VOTIFI-268443 format. One record per residue (C-alpha): residue in one letter; x negated, z, y; chain. Coordinates in steps of 0.2 Angstrom, whole numbers, plus 5000, padded with zeros to 4 digits. Layout:
  resn     u     w     v  chain
     a     X     Z     Y      A
...
END
This chain:
  resn     u     w     v  chain
     m  4383  5681  5562      A
     c  4384  5664  5556      A
     v  4380  5651  5565      A
     w  4400  5641  5565      A
     h  4394  5625  5556      A
     r  4386  5634  5541      A
     c  4399  5648  5539      A
     t  4414  5647  5527      A
     i  4430  5641  5529      A
     r  4437  5660  5525      A
     t  4427  5664  5539      A
     r  4432  5654  5552      A
     l  4447  5655  5549      A
     t  4445  5674  5550      A
     v  4438  5672  5565      A
     v  4452  5659  5573      A
     a  4467  5668  5567      A
     g  4458  5686  5575      A
     s  4457  5678  5590      A
     g  4473  5671  5591      A
     m  4479  5687  5590      A
     a  4468  5695  5602      A
     l  4472  5680  5616      A
     i  4491  5684  5611      A
     c  4489  5703  5611      A
     a  4478  5700  5626      A
     a  4494  5689  5636      A
     a  4507  5700  5629      A
     t  4496  5717  5638      A
     v  4493  5709  5654      A
     l  4513  5705  5655      A
     v  4520  5721  5653      A
     l  4507  5731  5664      A
     i  4515  5720  5674      A
     a  4530  5725  5674      A
     v  4527  5740  5673      A
     r  4519  5741  5688      A
     g  4532  5732  5696      A
     r  4546  5743  5690      A
     a  4533  5757  5695      A
     m  4531  5751  5713      A
     e  4551  5749  5713      A
     f  4553  5764  5711      A
     r  4540  5771  5722      A
     k  4550  5763  5736      A
     a  4564  5770  5732      A
     t  4559  5788  5732      A
     l  4549  5784  5748      A
     i  4566  5777  5757      A
     a  4573  5791  5751      A
     n  4564  5806  5757      A
     a  4563  5795  5773      A
     l  4582  5794  5778      A
     k  4581  5814  5773      A
     t  4569  5816  5786      A
     v  4577  5804  5800      A
     e  4595  5813  5797      A
     r  4588  5827  5801      A
     t  4579  5821  5818      A
     v  4595  5813  5823      A
     i  4605  5830  5818      A
     k  4595  5843  5822      A
     g  4582  5836  5833      A
     p  4562  5831  5830      A
     p  4554  5843  5816      A
     s  4537  5852  5821      A
     a  4530  5849  5806      A
     l  4532  5837  5791      A
     p  4535  5841  5770      A
     e  4520  5839  5765      A
     a  4514  5832  5748      A
     p  4499  5827  5734      A
     g  4493  5810  5742      A
     k  4507  5806  5754      A
     a  4507  5809  5774      A
     a  4522  5806  5787      A
     q  4520  5802  5807      A
     l  4535  5803  5819      A
     f  4532  5797  5835      A
     n  4544  5797  5850      A
     p  4550  5784  5861      A
     t  4531  5783  5871      A
     g  4523  5784  5856      A
     k  4516  5800  5857      A
     l  4514  5808  5840      A
     v  4528  5823  5839      A
     s  4524  5829  5821      A
     s  4515  5822  5806      A
     t  4510  5831  5789      A
     r  4493  5840  5789      A
     n  4480  5828  5784      A
     m  4489  5816  5796      A
     a  4483  5827  5812      A
     g  4477  5818  5825      A
     t  4475  5802  5815      A
     p  4481  5786  5824      A
     p  4498  5778  5815      A
     m  4497  5772  5800      A
     v  4509  5757  5806      A
     n  4507  5745  5821      A
     v  4527  5741  5826      A
     a  4521  5730  5841      A
     g  4534  5716  5843      A
     s  4544  5725  5826      A
     d  4562  5735  5827      A
     t  4568  5735  5809      A
     y  4560  5743  5794      A
     t  4547  5737  5785      A
     i  4539  5743  5767      A
     y  4524  5736  5760      A
     e  4509  5743  5750      A
     t  4489  5742  5759      A
     c  4474  5750  5755      A
     d  4460  5760  5767      A
     l  4475  5768  5779      A
     p  4466  5784  5793      A
     g  4462  5799  5782      A
     f  4463  5788  5766      A
     p  4448  5779  5763      A
     g  4450  5768  5747      A
     d  4464  5772  5744      A
     c  4480  5761  5744      A
     k  4497  5766  5748      A
     v  4517  5763  5749      A
     v  4519  5764  5769      A
     l  4536  5764  5777      A
     n  4540  5759  5795      A
     q  4557  5767  5798      A
     p  4566  5765  5818      A
     i  4574  5779  5819      A
     h  4587  5777  5834      A
     m  4594  5791  5847      A
     a  4600  5791  5864      A
     n  4581  5792  5873      A
     g  4575  5778  5864      A
     t  4569  5773  5847      A
     w  4558  5782  5838      A
     w  4546  5781  5826      A
     l  4544  5787  5806      A
     h  4527  5783  5797      A
     a  4527  5786  5776      A
     a  4515  5784  5765      A
     a  4513  5788  5750      A
     p  4499  5783  5733      A
     a  4503  5766  5724      A
     p  4505  5763  5705      A
     s  4488  5760  5698      A
     w  4484  5744  5690      A
     y  4488  5750  5673      A
     g  4504  5758  5676      A
     d  4500  5773  5668      A
     f  4485  5776  5656      A
     g  4494  5783  5641      A
     l  4504  5765  5640      A
     l  4487  5756  5644      A
     a  4477  5767  5629      A
     s  4494  5764  5618      A
     l  4494  5743  5623      A
     v  4477  5742  5621      A
     g  4476  5752  5604      A
     g  4493  5742  5597      A
     s  4483  5726  5601      A
     l  4468  5729  5592      A
     l  4476  5738  5576      A
     l  4486  5721  5576      A
     v  4470  5709  5579      A
     t  4465  5721  5563      A
     v  4477  5718  5553      A
     t  4476  5703  5557      A
     a  4458  5698  5554      A
     f  4459  5705  5536      A
     g  4477  5695  5532      A
     a  4470  5682  5536      A
     y  4451  5684  5525      A
     w  4464  5690  5513      A
     i  4476  5676  5514      A
     v  4463  5662  5514      A
     s  4451  5672  5499      A
     k  4467  5671  5488      A
     t  4470  5652  5493      A
     l  4453  5647  5491      A
     e  4452  5655  5474      A
     p  4453  5639  5465      A
     v  4442  5630  5473      A
     g  4427  5643  5470      A
     a  4435  5640  5449      A
     i  4437  5620  5453      A
     s  4418  5621  5461      A
     g  4410  5633  5444      A
     k  4416  5622  5430      A
     l  4408  5608  5439      A
     a  4392  5617  5441      A
     q  4395  5617  5422      A
     i  4397  5598  5418      A
     t  4381  5588  5415      A
     a  4377  5571  5408      A
     s  4377  5577  5391      A
     d  4392  5587  5391      A
     l  4407  5582  5397      A
     g  4420  5591  5390      A
     h  4423  5603  5402      A
     r  4437  5601  5414      A
     v  4443  5610  5428      A
     p  4458  5623  5429      A
     v  4476  5619  5438      A
     p  4484  5631  5447      A
     n  4500  5634  5445      A
     y  4506  5632  5461      A
     e  4513  5615  5467      A
     d  4499  5612  5483      A
     e  4487  5602  5488      A
     l  4475  5611  5477      A
     k  4484  5607  5461      A
     d  4483  5589  5467      A
     l  4463  5591  5470      A
     a  4463  5598  5452      A
     e  4473  5585  5444      A
     t  4463  5572  5453      A
     a  4445  5580  5446      A
     n  4453  5581  5428      A
     r  4456  5562  5429      A
     t  4440  5558  5438      A
     l  4429  5567  5422      A
     d  4442  5558  5409      A
     r  4437  5542  5419      A
     a  4419  5546  5419      A
     q  4419  5553  5398      A
     a  4426  5538  5394      A
     a  4412  5527  5405      A
     v  4399  5539  5396      A
     e  4405  5537  5380      A
     q  4409  5516  5382      A
     q  4391  5516  5388      A
     l  4385  5526  5374      A
     r  4395  5518  5361      A
     f  4388  5500  5369      A
     a  4371  5506  5365      A
     s  4372  5511  5349      A
     d  4382  5494  5345      A
     a  4369  5484  5357      A
     s  4355  5490  5347      A
     h  4362  5488  5329      A
     d  4365  5469  5334      A
     l  4346  5465  5342      A
     r  4338  5476  5327      A
     s  4350  5465  5314      A
     p  4338  5445  5322      A
     l  4323  5456  5323      A
     t  4325  5461  5304      A
     a  4326  5445  5297      A
     i  4312  5440  5309      A
     r  4302  5451  5302      A
     a  4306  5450  5284      A
     r  4302  5431  5286      A
     i  4286  5432  5294      A
     e  4281  5446  5279      A
     e  4288  5436  5265      A
     a  4275  5422  5271      A
     l  4262  5430  5276      A
     m  4263  5441  5259      A
     y  4261  5423  5249      A
     p  4255  5410  5263      A
     e  4249  5396  5249      A
     e  4269  5395  5241      A
     a  4278  5398  5258      A
     d  4289  5384  5265      A
     w  4281  5386  5284      A
     p  4294  5372  5290      A
     h  4310  5379  5282      A
     t  4302  5398  5288      A
     a  4299  5390  5305      A
     a  4319  5385  5306      A
     a  4324  5402  5299      A
     l  4315  5412  5314      A
     l  4322  5397  5325      A
     h  4338  5402  5320      A
     s  4337  5421  5321      A
     v  4330  5419  5339      A
     e  4344  5410  5344      A
     c  4354  5421  5340      A
     l  4343  5437  5348      A
     q  4343  5424  5364      A
     e  4363  5424  5364      A
     l  4364  5441  5362      A
     v  4352  5447  5376      A
     t  4361  5434  5386      A
     d  4377  5438  5382      A
     l  4371  5456  5388      A
     l  4363  5452  5403      A
     q  4381  5444  5410      A
     i  4389  5462  5403      A
     a  4378  5471  5414      A
     r  4381  5459  5429      A
     l  4400  5462  5426      A
     d  4401  5482  5423      A
     a  4387  5482  5442      A
     g  4401  5473  5450      A
     i  4388  5456  5452      A
     c  4396  5440  5454      A
     g  4394  5423  5464      A
     r  4399  5419  5479      A
     h  4418  5414  5476      A
     d  4425  5394  5484      A
     p  4438  5383  5479      A
     v  4438  5376  5463      A
     n  4447  5362  5456      A
     l  4451  5371  5439      A
     t  4459  5355  5435      A
     s  4442  5345  5435      A
     l  4431  5357  5429      A
     v  4442  5359  5415      A
     r  4440  5340  5411      A
     c  4424  5341  5412      A
     e  4418  5353  5403      A
     l  4429  5345  5388      A
     d  4421  5331  5391      A
     r  4400  5339  5390      A
     r  4405  5348  5374      A
     p  4401  5340  5354      A
     r  4419  5338  5347      A
     t  4421  5348  5332      A
     a  4439  5348  5332      A
     a  4452  5338  5338      A
     v  4458  5343  5357      A
     v  4473  5341  5366      A
     r  4473  5341  5384      A
     h  4488  5344  5396      A
     l  4481  5343  5410      A
     t  4488  5346  5427      A
     p  4479  5336  5442      A
     g  4475  5346  5455      A
     v  4475  5364  5451      A
     m  4465  5375  5466      A
     v  4459  5391  5464      A
     n  4447  5398  5473      A
     g  4434  5408  5460      A
     e  4415  5406  5454      A
     r  4412  5390  5446      A
     i  4400  5396  5434      A
     g  4410  5410  5429      A
     l  4425  5400  5426      A
     t  4414  5389  5417      A
     r  4410  5404  5405      A
     l  4426  5410  5404      A
     l  4431  5392  5396      A
     n  4417  5388  5388      A
     n  4420  5405  5376      A
     l  4436  5403  5373      A
     l  4433  5384  5368      A
     d  4418  5392  5356      A
     n  4430  5404  5348      A
     a  4445  5392  5346      A
     e  4431  5378  5338      A
     r  4426  5394  5326      A
     h  4446  5398  5320      A
     a  4455  5379  5322      A
     a  4459  5371  5307      A
     s  4461  5355  5316      A
     t  4465  5353  5331      A
     i  4462  5363  5350      A
     t  4476  5361  5363      A
     v  4471  5362  5380      A
     t  4482  5365  5394      A
     v  4480  5369  5412      A
     a  4497  5371  5426      A
     r  4503  5379  5438      A
     e  4518  5395  5437      A
     g  4525  5399  5453      A
     d  4507  5407  5462      A
     a  4497  5406  5447      A
     a  4486  5394  5437      A
     v  4487  5393  5419      A
     l  4473  5390  5409      A
     e  4478  5389  5390      A
     v  4466  5388  5372      A
     r  4476  5385  5357      A
     d  4471  5381  5340      A
     d  4480  5380  5323      A
     g  4472  5390  5314      A
     e  4476  5407  5305      A
     g  4480  5417  5319      A
     i  4480  5435  5325      A
     a  4492  5449  5321      A
     p  4499  5456  5336      A
     d  4491  5475  5333      A
     q  4474  5464  5335      A
     r  4477  5458  5351      A
     e  4468  5468  5362      A
     v  4456  5475  5349      A
     v  4448  5457  5349      A
     f  4445  5461  5368      A
     q  4432  5475  5364      A
     r  4417  5475  5364      A
     f  4407  5471  5346      A
     t  4423  5469  5339      A
     r  4421  5454  5328      A
     l  4436  5452  5315      A
     a  4435  5449  5295      A
     a  4441  5429  5298      A
     s  4428  5429  5313      A
     r  4413  5436  5301      A
     r  4420  5424  5288      A
     k  4422  5410  5298      A
     d  4401  5413  5310      A
     a  4392  5428  5304      A
     g  4379  5426  5316      A
     g  4393  5428  5332      A
     t  4388  5441  5345      A
     g  4409  5450  5348      A
     l  4406  5447  5365      A
     g  4413  5433  5372      A
     l  4429  5439  5374      A
     s  4426  5453  5379      A
     i  4414  5445  5395      A
     a  4431  5432  5396      A
     r  4440  5444  5400      A
     q  4428  5456  5412      A
     i  4430  5437  5422      A
     a  4446  5433  5423      A
     e  4447  5452  5431      A
     t  4433  5448  5444      A
     h  4445  5433  5447      A
     r  4460  5445  5451      A
     g  4469  5438  5434      A
     t  4473  5443  5417      A
     l  4469  5436  5402      A
     t  4480  5438  5386      A
     i  4486  5433  5369      A
     e  4503  5428  5368      A
     d  4516  5419  5356      A
     s  4513  5405  5346      A
     t  4521  5396  5334      A
     r  4505  5390  5325      A
     g  4487  5400  5330      A
     a  4479  5410  5344      A
     r  4483  5405  5361      A
     f  4476  5413  5375      A
     v  4482  5412  5392      A
     l  4473  5414  5408      A
     r  4479  5416  5426      A
     v  4471  5418  5439      A
     p  4481  5416  5459      A
     l  4484  5398  5464      A
     l  4473  5393  5480      A
     h  4485  5387  5493      A
     a  4480  5374  5505      A
     p  4477  5377  5523      A
     p  4488  5369  5535      A
     s  4484  5353  5539      A
     r  4474  5346  5555      A
     s  4476  5330  5556      A
     r  4489  5329  5572      A
     h  4477  5339  5582      A
     r  4465  5326  5580      A
     r  4461  5312  5592      A
END
């Protein structure tokens, strides 16, 4: 017998179903036995009264009999008005009255136990008055009371039927639960086969439209997401290792070339080239760390930020490589991380400066319940079918490689992730010329003024 909390579901449900049916059968058996015994008691009383009336009729017409008829388990006594025993069955000869008739002048019938002459037995006792010319005579009669189970055959049938029902219910519940849980076993078996290196398996989906089918479909969708995430991480690791290898290879090649001919090496020029490679490597490592933080869901504290002031300060701070046209609506407030929003803006500005022909347009405005930041350049633009591709990691279009061969291909991907951490969106929208990047984040609604509550 297993401990209840360690039993399988089918065992617990089988026990519950069997116990429930056992309780129902027990209650039904008790009710049937009570009803059968009640009917048997009524029949026994009716029979006792009918036999007593025959004795009364004979006594009234022919006088008191010398002896009363006997039957197994039955008894009778006839007393005259003075209380003297006139006649009785042989088993009651010389015994005291079965019924106390003091103060009673009507017939009574009831069940009692341990009568004189019948110790340990229960009887149905009748006290029948006989009104005659010389007074009231009394006839006492007793018959065996029905047993509590009514009839042994009936009791055996009820117990046998109950056991059969409980057994059938338990086996039926076990079979039904087993068939119901078969998909769960198949799902568990398939999940056990899935490893970190083999995420291609999917759990079988049942044919029936039920909760188990929903579970299987949810599990498959979860596995799809897990496989996509793992594949993305593998691609990310592959691309990162490739991009990290490029500056390291350049650094090593420069050093080896300089060491091979130290007298002829232009060390200042070599140092400048190495510094450029180190800067590219540092920029890539910084971007990789930022990607790792965003993937882990790590972000700084969100506070009220004046987006207009932030954009104005960054534009004033940055060195100008192209003309910047500003359209800044004052007082556009958002709830966000200042460092993250600054990084997002700088990534968009860096991208615009690489592709702009002469002018960059920066716009900050309100649009419904959203704060909108637009960075637009007057360059070649991005084809509609490439507008989502550029947000993928390590993706660099041909035009971008021509403009800046040392880029990492992570700037726009980081910008979009920062936008998503602020419950916003970063998209590329239509423009008459060049690329138009649009950031939308929820506006920060100022709390109601409390000046009227101040003294």
